[in-house]
N, C-alpha and C positions, 0 to 999 in steps of 0.2 A: 790812573785818575780815580780817586775815591772821595766820597763825602765822609769826612772823619767825625764831625760832630753830629753823630746820629747813633741810634740803637740798631745793632745787628744781632741776629740769632747766632750764638756761638755753639750751642749744643742743646740737646734735650736732657731732661733730668735723669732719664734712665742711663745716659752715658757716664754719669758720675755716681750712680746709685750703689756701686760696689765698694765705694770708699777709696778707690784709687784715683790719682790725679789724671787729668786728660790734657794732653798737649794739642793745641790747635792754633793755626795762623789765621788772623783776621786782619784784612787790609794791610798785609805785609808785616803785621806785628805778631811775634810769637808769644802766645799766652799759655798759662797753665790754669785750668779750671778745676776746682775741687770744692768740697763742702768744708768750710772753715768752722770757727767757733759757732756753737749753737746750730750747726748744720746749715749755715747760710751759704748759698752758692757764691763763690768768690773767684775773681780772676786776677792773677799777677803776671808780670812779665816772666817768661819761662827761661830764667837766667839766674843761676846761683851767683851771688856777688863774690864768692871765693875764687873759683876757677872757671866760671862760665858754663858749668854743666847744666843741662835742662832739668829744671825741678820736676818736670813731668815724668822723669825717670826715677823719681824718688817714691816716697810713701806719705800717707796722711795718718797722723796719730789719732787716737781716740778723742783727744781734746781739740781736734781740728787744725792743728799746726802741721805744716808740710815740711818734711825732712829730705834734704838733698841726698840722693843715692850715691854721691861720690865721697864726701867727707863728713856728712852728718850735720851740716848747718840746719838750724830750725828756723822757719819763717812763719810769722803770724799772718793772718788774713789781711792786715793793713799794709803788708810789705816790709815791716820791720823785722830784723833778725832778733829772735828771742833766745837763741842758744847757739853757741859756737865753741867747739871743743878747745879748751885751754886758752881761751881769749876773752877779753872784756870788750873788744870793739863790737859795735852794734850797727852794721850797715843797713841800708834800706834799698829796696827795689820798687819799681813802679807798680802801683795797684790800679786796676781799672774799675770804673763804676759798673756795677752788675745788678741786674734785676731778674728775678725768676717769676714769670707770669705767663698765663695762657698755655702752659705746657711746654715752655721754652725757657732757656737761659740766655739773656740778652747782655751784650757787652758794648760799652761806649769807648771806641778807640781814640777819640779826640781829646779836647781839653777837658780836664776833670771838672773844672769850675762851671762848665757849661752843661754838664750832664743833668738833664731835667727829666724826671720820670713822666711828667705830663706829655713829653714828646714821643713817648712810646706809641707805636702803631696800635690803635684801638681795634680790638677784635670782638665785636658784640656776640658773634656766634659762639665764641669760646667761653662766654660767661652765661650762656643760656642753656637750661636743661632740655630745651626743645631741639637741640642740635647735637650731632655726634661727629667726631673727627677721627680720621686715621691717616697716617702718612709714613714717610720714610726719609732717608738721607742718601744722597749720591755725592761723590767727589768727582768733579768733572774738569778736565783739562781744557778750559776755554776762558777767555775774557768774560767777565760778568755781564758786560753790555751785550755780548752775543746772545746770552740767555734771555736778557730782557727783550731784545729784538725778536727772538723766537716766540716768546710768549705774547708779545703785543701784535704779532701778525700770525694768525692761525691758518692762513692759506696753505701752509705746508702740511696740514693734516691730511689733505687729499692725497699726498704722495708718501709722506713719511709714516703715516698711521692709517694706511688704506684698509687694514683688516680690522680696525677697532672703532675709531671715531671719524675717519676720513670719508668724504663723499664729494662728488664733483660739484654739488650744489654750493659748497663753501666758496669755491673760487668764482662761482657765477653771481654771488651776492656781494656787491661792493661794500667795503667797510667805510665807516665814517669816524673821523678822529677829531677830538676837541681837547682843549687844554683848560683846566680849571685850577687856577693858582699854581701849586706845585705838583699837580696831578695831570697825567695824560690818560685819556679814555678813548678806546677804540671799540666800536660796536658793530656787530653784524647780525642781521636777522634773516632767517630763511623761512618761507611759507609753503605749506602743503607739500612736504617732502617725506619720504620714508626714513625712519630713524636708522642710523648705522648700528652695528652689533652692540657696542658698549651701551648705547642709549636704549636699545631694545631690552637689554638686561635690567637697566635702571627702571624702565617702565614696568616690567614684570615685578620688580622688587617693590613697587608701590601699588601693586594690584591692578595695573592698567594693561590694556591690550597693547601688544608690541608690533602688530602687523597692520596698522592703520596710518594714514597720512598724519603728519605732525608739523607743528611750527617749532623752529629751533632758534636759539639765540646764544650769542657769545659776547659778553661785555667785559673787556680787559681794562683793568685800571692799574696804572703804574703810580706808586708813591715813593718818595725818597726814603732811605737812600737807594734801595734796590729791591723793593717789594712789588709783586704783581698779584693781584687778586682778580680772578676771572669768574664772573657769574655765568653759568652755563645751564642749559636745560632743554627739554622738549615738552610740548603739551599737545594733546590731541587737537588737530586742526579745527579752527572755528570756535575754540573755547577761550580765546583771549591771549594766546601766546604767552609772552613774559608775564602778563598780568592775570593769567588763568588762575582759578582757585587751586589750592594745594591738591585736592583730590583728582584733578584733571591733568597733572603734570608731574614730571620728575626733574627737579632742579637742585643744583649744588653750587658751592663756591670752591673753585680750584685754588688752593693756597700755595703760593710760591715765595719763599724767603731765600734770596740769593745773597750769600755772604762771600765777598771776594776773599780769596786766600792770597794769591799773587796776581800779577798782571795777566797771567794766562791760566789761572785755576780758580775754582770756586767750591764752596760747600753749598749744596743745593738741598734745602729742606722743603719737601713737597708733600702735598696731601689734599684731601677733599673733605669739606664739611657739608653735611646734608641735614635736612629737617623733615625727612619722610622715613617712616618705618625705622626709627632710630633704635628700637630694641632688638632688631634682627642682627645679631653678631655675625652670622654667616654672610649676610649681604654686605656688611661693613668690610669683611675680609675679602670678599669677591671684588668689591670696588677697589680696595687697596692693591690687591694683586694685579688687577687690570691696569690701574694707574702706573704701577711699577714697570710693567711691560711697555706701556706707552712712553714713559719718560726715559726708559732704557734705550728706546729707538732715537729719542732726541739726543741722548748722550753720544751715541756713535756718530751722528751727523755733526754735532757741534765740535767734537774733538777733531774730526777730519777737517772741518772748516777752519779751525784754529791752526792746524798744521799748515794748511795752504796759505793762510794770511801771514803766518810767521815767516814762511819761506819767501813770500813776496810782499813785504810790508808797504811798498810804494805803489802797488797795483791799484788802479782806479776801479772802484766798484759802482755799478749802476744803482740808481735809486728809483723805485717804482712807486706808484700811488699806494700800494699795499703796505709800504714801509713807513707810513707817516706816524704810526703809533710808536715805533722804535725811535724814529727820528726826533719826535717831540720829547720822548723820555730822555734821550741823550742831551738835548738842548737844556732840559731842566737840570740834569746832572752837571753839565758844564757851567751853567750859571751859578749853581750853589757852590761848586768847587772854587770858582773865581771869587765869589763873595767871601768864602773862608780864607782864601789866600790874601785878599785885600785886607780883611780884618787882622790877619796875622802880621802883615806889613805895618799896619797902623800901630800895633801894640808892641812890636819888637823895638827895643831901644837901639839907637844908633851910637856908634863909637865916638 
């Protein structure tokens, strides 16, 4: 179950920086991503019209045309064949709307006529010189909705991430969930607690004491098709918590772009954007490395969870009050998928 008329992160620019084509599956669609004419990031179906070979196994010419590695057919960035050995026939394959923005390459797997750049998820921090971002990419064998559930309920930090960001006070603070249009928001606030190791390091990185009681917050926001942004941070207790001045807190945005590959696998683009001590490259790398370890722990749990669910697909699962963020996110996805399907039925001609 995917929302198709939406923008998904397909790759990062560095993945196609060497001039070679990149094969990737987005929402069950095999695409090839490369820099076409004028260096524009482009996505085509990863299928040569001659014998069905993946174009991602070919090469990209200096003029931005992609050459099939099997029999040498040449395809332009618009999906038209521009060269075929010994033939005049000029077949065409599907091209996908593509945007390169905010340090990512985005692909629209749905109806081409509906692809609107204005619907791209807005990332103010990515446009501001007062913020710095670093992250990475994991391939994870799980349903994309399991990752959304995981990010919309951070109670698991107490157990899965006990050595870094977990602490018992998380499960002692009841989360609150609300829905605003097509977004689900789950918030959790903790007062007068000691910061866990990851946040101790972040406090030191902002020149703050790391051994004093703090107020901590987690505000998880799901937006379609499958994005989760999490405002996280700690401030010295009594300084205003979430609203504390910058010099009294260490706060960041955890960035999670979850791109479904298949029904049981995802491309997970993760990272953290921060607006304190942004010139400290060593701190940026320390945070990125710490995040990679944390998300690696999630990976192991989610893949094990998926194996269990695949083996017992009819098994009834309990729903607790901490699950409301994921539950509301799934309701939004189901509603938008149903609306897409209804629109498709209305526009499909009958025999």
